[in-house]
C-alpha positions, -999 to 999 in steps of 0.1 A, spaced: 2 -2 0 17 31 -8 13 62 18 -4 97 12 30 112 10 42 97 -24 17 110 -52 14 85 -78 17 94 -113 -17 94 -131 -31 84 -162 -47 112 -183 -61 114 -217 -43 139 -236 -61 153 -270 -42 175 -294 -50 199 -316 -46 191 -354 -26 221 -361 -3 213 -331 -1 177 -340 9 182 -377 40 201 -367 52 168 -355 60 136 -374 43 108 -361 25 128 -334 -6 111 -319 -39 131 -320 -46 115 -287 -22 100 -261 -24 85 -226 3 99 -204 7 95 -165 16 130 -150 4 148 -115 1 184 -134 0 203 -164 35 208 -161 44 171 -160 19 161 -185 41 189 -207 72 175 -201 62 138 -210 48 153 -246 80 171 -249 101 137 -247 81 121 -267 79 147 -296 107 171 -287 101 209 -287 64 202 -283 72 222 -246 84 252 -269 53 253 -289 28 252 -258 48 271 -232 65 306 -232 99 311 -214 86 327 -184 73 295 -180 37 301 -188 11 284 -215 14 308 -244 -14 332 -249 -25 313 -281 -28 282 -266 -54 270 -242 -50 236 -222 -84 223 -212 -94 195 -180 -121 185 -181 -139 215 -195 -117 237 -173 -92 261 -185 -59 253 -167 -24 267 -158 8 245 -156 3 245 -121 -31 225 -126 -32 192 -107 -42 162 -129 -68 135 -114 -69 102 -124 -86 96 -160 -87 134 -168 -95 142 -201 -70 169 -214 -75 191 -249 -49 212 -259 -62 237 -286 -51 268 -305 -64 298 -301 -90 309 -329 -90 345 -338 -110 367 -359 -131 399 -360 
């Protein structure tokens, strides 16, 4: 039995925007990853597809203004915790007017 002081990694389903996935050869549109925060999830994506972190995050670090990360329908930040089985969407912003 694991202690509460040692958090487990948590599998989440991550769905990538078509435009983001198209930038990385062999990138899947949806992938299951283990992470406890959005930041860890983005690190895992970057491990699979190097350079993806730079497309999603700026240097401050924060999620870029033209990118959106939603967890179960709610907007997230890098610090947002991920619950087991969370449904994550990484979308590119749409502008116009």
